[in-house]
Structure formats: structure tokens, C-alpha cells
C-alpha positions as CSV (number, residue, x, y, z in Angstrom):
1,X,-10.2,-62.4,-123.8
2,X,-8.6,-65.0,-121.5
3,X,-10.3,-68.2,-120.5
4,X,-11.2,-68.0,-116.7
5,X,-10.9,-71.6,-116.6
6,X,-7.4,-71.6,-117.6
7,X,-4.8,-72.5,-114.9
8,X,-3.1,-69.1,-113.8
9,X,0.6,-69.2,-114.4
10,X,2.8,-69.6,-111.4
11,X,4.6,-66.1,-112.5
12,X,1.0,-64.5,-112.4
13,X,0.0,-65.9,-108.8
14,X,3.5,-64.5,-107.6
15,X,2.8,-61.1,-108.8
16,X,-0.8,-61.0,-107.3
17,X,0.8,-62.2,-104.1
18,X,3.4,-59.4,-104.1
19,X,0.8,-56.6,-104.9
20,X,-1.2,-57.8,-102.0
21,X,1.7,-57.7,-99.8
22,X,2.7,-54.2,-100.9
23,X,-0.8,-52.8,-100.3
24,X,-0.9,-54.0,-96.6
25,X,2.6,-52.5,-96.1
26,X,1.6,-49.4,-97.3
27,X,-1.6,-49.1,-95.1
28,X,0.6,-50.0,-91.9
29,X,2.8,-47.3,-92.6
30,X,0.0,-44.7,-92.4
31,X,0.1,-42.5,-89.3
32,X,-2.4,-43.4,-86.6
33,X,-3.9,-39.8,-86.5
34,X,-5.0,-40.6,-90.0
35,X,-7.3,-43.1,-88.8
36,X,-9.0,-40.8,-86.3
37,X,-11.9,-40.1,-88.5
38,X,-13.7,-38.2,-85.5
39,X,-12.4,-34.5,-85.3
40,X,-13.5,-34.6,-81.4
41,X,-11.3,-37.8,-80.7
42,X,-9.0,-37.0,-77.7
43,X,-5.2,-36.5,-79.0
44,X,-2.5,-37.5,-76.9
45,X,0.5,-35.3,-76.2
46,X,-1.5,-32.0,-77.2
47,X,-4.3,-30.0,-75.8
48,X,-8.0,-30.8,-76.5
49,X,-10.4,-28.1,-76.9
50,X,-13.9,-28.8,-75.7
51,X,-17.4,-27.1,-75.2
52,X,-18.9,-29.7,-73.2
53,X,-18.2,-32.3,-70.3
54,X,-15.8,-35.3,-71.5
55,X,-16.6,-38.4,-69.3
56,X,-15.6,-41.8,-68.9
57,X,-17.9,-44.8,-67.9
58,X,-16.6,-48.0,-66.8
59,X,-19.3,-50.5,-66.3
60,X,-16.9,-53.4,-64.9
61,X,-17.3,-53.7,-61.1
62,X,-14.2,-53.2,-59.1
63,X,-12.5,-51.8,-62.1
64,X,-11.0,-48.2,-62.2
65,X,-12.4,-45.8,-64.7
66,X,-9.4,-43.5,-64.9
67,X,-5.6,-44.2,-64.1
68,X,-2.6,-41.5,-64.7
69,X,1.2,-42.3,-64.1
70,X,3.8,-39.3,-64.1
71,X,7.5,-39.9,-63.8
72,X,9.7,-37.8,-61.4
73,X,8.3,-34.3,-60.5
74,X,5.4,-34.5,-62.8
75,X,2.0,-33.9,-61.6
76,X,-0.1,-36.7,-61.9
77,X,-3.4,-34.9,-62.2
78,X,-3.7,-31.0,-62.5
79,X,-7.1,-29.5,-62.5
80,X,-7.8,-25.8,-62.8
81,X,-11.1,-24.1,-62.3
82,X,-12.3,-20.5,-63.0
83,X,-14.3,-20.1,-59.5
84,X,-15.5,-23.1,-57.9
85,X,-13.5,-26.2,-56.6
86,X,-10.5,-27.2,-58.9
87,X,-11.2,-31.0,-58.0
88,X,-14.6,-32.4,-56.7
89,X,-14.7,-35.9,-55.1
90,X,-18.0,-37.6,-54.4
91,X,-18.1,-41.1,-52.6
92,X,-21.3,-43.1,-53.3
93,X,-23.7,-40.3,-53.2
94,X,-23.6,-36.5,-53.6
95,X,-26.9,-35.4,-52.9
96,X,-26.1,-33.4,-49.9
97,X,-22.6,-32.3,-51.1
98,X,-21.8,-28.7,-51.1
99,X,-23.0,-26.6,-54.4
100,X,-20.7,-25.3,-56.9
101,X,-21.0,-21.8,-55.4
102,X,-20.4,-23.0,-51.8
103,X,-17.1,-24.5,-53.3
104,X,-16.0,-21.2,-54.6
105,X,-12.3,-20.8,-54.2
106,X,-11.4,-24.4,-53.1
107,X,-8.5,-26.2,-54.6
108,X,-10.0,-29.7,-53.7
109,X,-13.2,-30.6,-52.5
110,X,-14.2,-34.2,-50.9
111,X,-17.9,-35.5,-50.0
112,X,-19.2,-38.7,-48.4
113,X,-22.3,-39.3,-46.8
114,X,-22.9,-41.2,-43.6
115,X,-21.7,-44.7,-43.6
116,X,-24.5,-47.2,-43.0
117,X,-22.8,-49.0,-40.5
118,X,-21.5,-49.0,-36.9
119,X,-18.0,-50.0,-37.4
120,X,-16.8,-46.8,-39.1
121,X,-17.9,-43.6,-40.6
122,X,-17.9,-41.5,-44.1
123,X,-14.8,-39.7,-44.9
124,X,-14.8,-36.9,-47.4
125,X,-10.9,-36.7,-47.9
126,X,-8.3,-39.0,-46.4
127,X,-4.6,-38.4,-46.3
128,X,-2.6,-41.4,-45.5
129,X,1.1,-41.5,-45.3
130,X,3.8,-43.3,-43.2
131,X,4.8,-39.8,-42.4
132,X,2.6,-36.8,-42.7
133,X,-1.0,-37.9,-44.0
134,X,-2.5,-34.1,-44.3
135,X,-0.4,-31.0,-44.7
136,X,-1.8,-27.7,-44.5
137,X,0.0,-24.4,-45.1
138,X,-1.1,-20.7,-45.1
139,X,-2.1,-18.0,-42.7
140,X,-4.3,-20.6,-41.3
141,X,-2.7,-24.1,-42.0
142,X,-5.7,-26.1,-40.8
143,X,-9.4,-24.7,-40.1
144,X,-12.1,-27.0,-38.7
145,X,-15.3,-25.8,-38.9
146,X,-18.9,-27.6,-37.7
147,X,-22.3,-26.3,-37.6
148,X,-23.4,-27.9,-34.5
149,X,-20.8,-30.7,-34.6
150,X,-17.0,-31.1,-33.8
151,X,-14.4,-29.2,-35.9
152,X,-11.4,-31.2,-35.2
153,X,-10.8,-34.7,-33.9
154,X,-7.3,-36.3,-32.9
155,X,-7.5,-40.0,-32.0
156,X,-4.6,-42.6,-31.2
157,X,-4.4,-46.0,-29.6
158,X,-0.8,-45.3,-28.5
159,X,-0.1,-45.0,-24.8
160,X,2.7,-42.9,-25.4
161,X,2.0,-40.7,-28.3
162,X,-0.8,-38.1,-28.1
163,X,-3.6,-37.7,-30.6
164,X,-2.6,-33.9,-31.1
165,X,0.5,-32.0,-30.3
166,X,1.0,-28.1,-30.5
167,X,4.8,-26.9,-30.9
168,X,5.7,-23.6,-30.3
169,X,8.6,-22.8,-32.7
170,X,10.6,-21.0,-30.0
171,X,10.8,-20.9,-26.1
172,X,8.5,-17.6,-26.3
173,X,6.2,-18.9,-29.1
174,X,2.5,-19.9,-27.7
175,X,1.9,-23.5,-28.4
176,X,-1.7,-23.3,-27.8
177,X,-4.5,-20.6,-27.5
178,X,-8.0,-21.3,-26.6
179,X,-10.8,-18.8,-27.0
180,X,-14.1,-19.8,-25.1
181,X,-14.8,-22.7,-22.7
182,X,-12.5,-25.8,-22.4
183,X,-13.7,-29.1,-21.2
184,X,-11.5,-32.0,-19.6
185,X,-12.8,-35.4,-19.0
186,X,-9.8,-35.5,-16.3
187,X,-11.2,-32.7,-14.4
188,X,-14.3,-32.4,-12.1
189,X,-15.8,-31.8,-8.9
190,X,-16.6,-34.1,-5.8
191,X,-18.0,-33.8,-2.4
192,X,-16.7,-34.2,0.8
193,X,-19.2,-35.0,3.5
194,X,-19.7,-33.4,6.6
195,X,-17.1,-34.6,9.7
196,X,-14.6,-35.6,7.1
197,X,-11.2,-34.3,5.8
198,X,-10.2,-36.6,3.2
199,X,-11.9,-37.6,-0.2
200,X,-10.6,-40.5,-2.5
201,X,-11.4,-40.2,-6.4
202,X,-11.2,-43.3,-8.6
203,X,-9.8,-42.6,-12.0
204,X,-8.5,-45.0,-14.6
205,X,-5.1,-43.9,-15.9
206,X,-3.9,-42.3,-12.6
207,X,-0.4,-43.4,-11.4
208,X,1.7,-42.4,-8.5
209,X,3.6,-39.9,-10.8
210,X,0.6,-38.0,-11.9
211,X,0.0,-34.3,-11.4
212,X,-3.3,-33.5,-9.8
213,X,-4.4,-30.1,-8.5
214,X,-7.6,-29.6,-6.1
215,X,-9.0,-26.6,-4.5
216,X,-12.1,-26.3,-2.5
217,X,-15.2,-25.1,-4.6
218,X,-17.2,-24.0,-1.5
219,X,-16.5,-21.4,1.1
220,X,-15.3,-22.7,4.4
221,X,-13.7,-20.7,6.6
222,X,-10.1,-21.6,7.8
223,X,-10.3,-24.8,5.6
224,X,-8.3,-25.5,2.6
225,X,-6.5,-28.5,0.3
226,X,-3.5,-29.6,2.3
227,X,-2.1,-32.3,-0.1
228,X,-3.4,-34.4,-3.1
229,X,-1.8,-37.7,-3.3
230,X,-2.0,-39.7,-6.5
231,X,-1.8,-43.5,-6.6
232,X,-2.5,-46.3,-9.1
233,X,-6.0,-45.9,-10.5
234,X,-6.9,-42.9,-8.0
235,X,-6.0,-40.0,-6.0
236,X,-6.6,-38.7,-2.4
237,X,-7.5,-35.1,-1.4
238,X,-6.7,-34.0,2.0
239,X,-8.0,-31.0,3.7
240,X,-6.2,-29.4,6.8
241,X,-9.4,-30.3,8.8
242,X,-12.6,-31.8,8.7
243,X,-15.5,-29.7,7.4
244,X,-18.9,-29.1,9.3
245,X,-21.1,-29.4,6.5
246,X,-20.8,-31.1,2.9
247,X,-18.0,-29.2,0.9
248,X,-17.3,-29.3,-2.9
249,X,-13.7,-29.9,-4.2
250,X,-12.6,-29.2,-7.7
251,X,-9.8,-31.1,-9.3
252,X,-7.8,-31.3,-12.5
253,X,-5.4,-34.3,-13.4
254,X,-2.7,-33.5,-15.8
255,X,-1.3,-37.0,-16.7
């Protein structure tokens, strides 16, 4: 038996080192999948079957939990459901969000509670683009419904571009159809006092080129609106002659 206290030769030391390096090289050459000891690990590049929810929880504040990048025409995220929403997005708190039954046959559902501030509002789905933010297609491209609230709102800060535009594809195509009452804040009714034949209505945004219609809203024999003349910030309604008692006049301002 060799004496452990005897110094090892240089040849023995070199042989031992070579053997250790070979072992490390062999280990590095093993396929990475061989290191996945848990059969439930998610494997890239293949379909992963599961009988329960797979989730990712990120505890770092301000850090994204999941990111997906696709090249070319590849879809970033594709989700399919057998009956309820394919994608369900919840912001902050989903206590009052729709149930899975209410989301039946819905491609994407988004929910947000009320924003606890006066400088904004909660948004369930936000589409943002330098061109079209949200595009809808189908027999009804966009449908807005509210149980006691507002179905659709369009808002703009532009002085030339309208918040909502309705197009008729051809000269005979209807651009807008309304079933029910219509309210305009630039329409109203005023009173012309007894003994008067003119009425000035002040209204912001009216110019000398505005189109204003007016008609008597009270039955006055032989009396009618002779003219309506717009000016900056106002318009004047002229009757053909003075009225003997207070008379209503209804008006509508187009632009």
C-alpha cells in the first residue's frame, strides 16, 4: 500500500487534473432537458399539457410579470376559451367584474374599478395608436351599452376635427340613424316678451357664418320668424311684427 505521506509525482498530478476536466466537459455536453427533473416543468418549443392553472407571481414593484415578443406576422399572445372570454384583463381589483358566464362568447374582456381621483377615470380597455386606436368589424362593428349610464362618448380638444364622424359609403348611404329622442346643447327655446319682435340669444362659438334655424313655439296668428342673423357669440331672431303676449321661439344652431 502506498504511503499517503509520500509526495505524488508530477505525472500523477497531471493525470488527476486531466480526469477532472474530462468529467466537467462531459457534464456540460449533456442536453439541458436532461436537467429538468420535474416532469411538470414548462418546456419551450412544444405544447405543455396541464390539468390546473399555471401562474407567475412577480413580487418586484414596477416589474412586468410576463413578456412575449413575436417576429414578423407572428401573434404575440394567442388565447382560446371553450365558452367564456379568451382573454380577461383586470386592473387593480376585479370584485365587480363580470362573471365567467357573463363573459360567454367574448374574445377579450377588460375591467377596471372607478379611479379614486377627480383627474381621470377607470378604463377597462384602452386602444392607442397614431392612426386607429380601436377597430371593430362585424354586422355591428361597435356596440355601446350602459344600464343607466352612457353607451358611447367621443371627445376632442380640436377646434376643427369632430369627436365622432359618421360616413356614408356612397351618396345614397345613410351616415347616421337615430331611434329615439335626440338632445343638442346648441338647441333650445327662449321667450320673446310682449310688444317685442326681436330676441338676442348669446351662445359661445357662434360666428357670422353659423347656420341657425328658428320657429315660433307658440301659436300667434299672422306672426312668424322673418330672419335669424348670427354674429360672434350670439344670434338675433327677428319676427315679422311684434307679439301682443309672451311668445316661445325654438332654435337650432348647426355650427
